[in-house]
N, C-alpha and C positions, 0 to 999 in steps of 0.2 A: 772324128779322125782325120786329117787332111793330109795331102802329096805336097811333099818339100817344092817342091817347085813351084807353088802356088802362092807359095810365102815370099818370093823371090822379088825384088822390085830393082836391078840395075837392067831389067829389060837384056840381062845375057842368054838366060839362060844355062847359066855355069858353063859356056861354053870358052869365054874371055879367061882363059889360064895365062899364069904366069908364063910367057917366054923367054928363053935365053940370050936370045939379041931380036934386034926387028927383022920381021921375016923369017923367022927360024920355024919350020913345020914344028908343032905339036902330036910326038909320039899318038899313036893308037889305042894304045892302052891308056895312057894317062888321059885323052881324051874320052873315052870309053869311062873309065872310072869315075872320070868330073861326072860325066852324064849319069851315071847311077846314084850318086851323089841326090841328083838334084828330080830323077823320080821315087826318092824313099818315100814311102807313108809314116807320116810323123803324129803323133797325139796331136786333138785340137790346143791343149795349152802351150805348146811350142811354138813360138814364133821367132822365126829363121831368116838369114839371109847371106848374102856373099860379102865378103868385105875385101879390101886388100890385103895379099898375099905375104908374107918373108920372101925377098927378092935374096938374099946369099946364101938360105940354108940347103938347096936344093936347086938344079939347076928348073925345074920345073915345080909349081907349088898351086895348090889352090887353097884358100882360106874362107871356112863358115863362122858367126859369131851368132847363137842362141840366147832365149831367154825363155825361162818357164814363167809363164802370165797365167793367174787366177785370179777372178775377182778387182781387175784393172790391178794388180798390186805384182809384181818382180820380186819372185821367190830367190830364184837360181839363173846362173848366167853362165854363158863359158866362149868357148872358141875351138874350133878346130881345125887345123892342117892337113893336108894331104901332099905330101910331098915324094917325088917322083926324079930319080936317078937312075936314066936307061943303063948306063954302064955296072950299075950295083954298087954299095957301099960298104962296106968292111963290118961298120960299128951293126950295120940293120942288121946285114945279110941277109940282103933283097934288093929290091929296086924301088918299093914304095915302102912308106913310114905313112904312122900316124901320131901327130903330136898336139897335145891338148891340154887345156884351161877350164877348169870349171870353180865357181864358189860361189860362197851364198851364205847369209847369215845366221847366226847361232843365237838361241837363249846361252847366255853367261851358264846355266849350269850345265847345259849338256856339251857344252865347250869344255869344260871341267874333267869329261870323264878323260883318263887315262889311260884310256882304249881307244879314245874315238880315232883314230890316225889309223890303228890297223883295221880300223871297221870301216872308216871308208877309202880304204886301197879296196878292201874284200868285197865292198859295191862294187868297182870298177871292175876286177878279175869278175866278177860275178855275172855284173851286166853283161859280156863279153860271152859267157860260158852260156848262157842263158839266151844265147841269141846261135848256139852251135860253133862259137868264135875260138880260136885258137892264136892267143897274142904271142909273135914271135920277139924275143929279147926284151921284155917288157921292162920298164924302168918308171920312177918317179917320184914325186914328193910331195906329201901333207903336212901343210903349215895350217896351222890357226895361232889368231892373231887378236890380243884385245885390245879395246880402247874406252878409257877413263874419261870423263869429261870434267874439267874446273874452271872459278872464275865465270865469265859470263856465258860458258857450256853446261853449267852445272847441271842443268835440268834435265841434260839428255842422260837416257840409261848411259849403262856401259853394254858396250857392242861389241860383239868374238865373231871374228869370219872366217872360216872354214876355205882353205885352197886346194884343190890334188891339181898336180901337174904332174903328165906324163907321158907316155911312149912308146910305142910298139910298131914291132910291123905286120902287118895282115897279110896271110896267108895268100899267094896267086894262084890261078887256075893253069890249066895246061897252055892256056892264052897269054900265060904273065899276066893277066889281069885280076887285084884283088874283089873282092865282094864290099865293095866299100857302102851298099849301100845297107846291108846288114849291121855292118859297125855302126854306122850315121845312127840307127834305129839303137844300139848300143847303148852310143853314148848318149841318147836325146834317156835314155834309159835311168844312167847314172843321174844326169841333172835334176829328171823327175824325184826320181830319188832322196838327191838332198836338197831337194825342195820343199821334201815333204810328202808329196803326195800319193793319195795309195794307188798301189798296181793297177794296170789296164785290166777291166771285165775279162774272164777267163774266156780263150777263142776268140777274141777280136785278132784281128790282124797286128794290132799294134803292143800283146801281152808279150810278157817276161814273164819266168817263174823264177821264184827264191826272192823276191823284192821284199826290205823288210824298209819300213819309211823312220825317218827323223821324226818325234813329236814336238812340242813345245821349239817351233822354231820361227821368225818373221821374216818376212821381206829386207832384202837391203835397204836405208836409209841412202836416199840420193845424197851425191858429192854436192 
């Protein structure tokens, strides 16, 4: 198990969050939420780093990208974005919002399961619930796409990718700060679940309950 801050390579420790304009003071609640992301303790298979956040979704934003790596192979990857609007947002019903993308390549026979989208969505909600989190105003999509190769590429096996896009409003404490470390840990639980990793050992700091792994999957083929 490793602390998330140990994986970052931009030398900012997560404090260089997006600002509305040059010279703006970053709200304390947002800075605290970002710092908590960088203090989260995650499974050793997770490689995580800061990435440039979107600039038009909210006045303040911070983004992370992560991959599940085992035996040198990327098994799943994704992006998690923390948005903050101090004035509140009607659709969010809060001042913070988490937006995520998770994707992995599956064996075609698994991807053919008609219930796979519902199962993948339940993995997201289950990962949050296992960490004691209640997502507000959740929304999202589960997409599976298959590729078949012909001609000069005919020797490649068919490939199927699952993609989970979702967003939810994290609950805020009395000081207006959400528990972002727990949300990041739940998101990484989802990444590991999609990657097909077994759950963390019971009693470990990064363990979660209710994990059902996905069998017969392989790492994504390099672009």
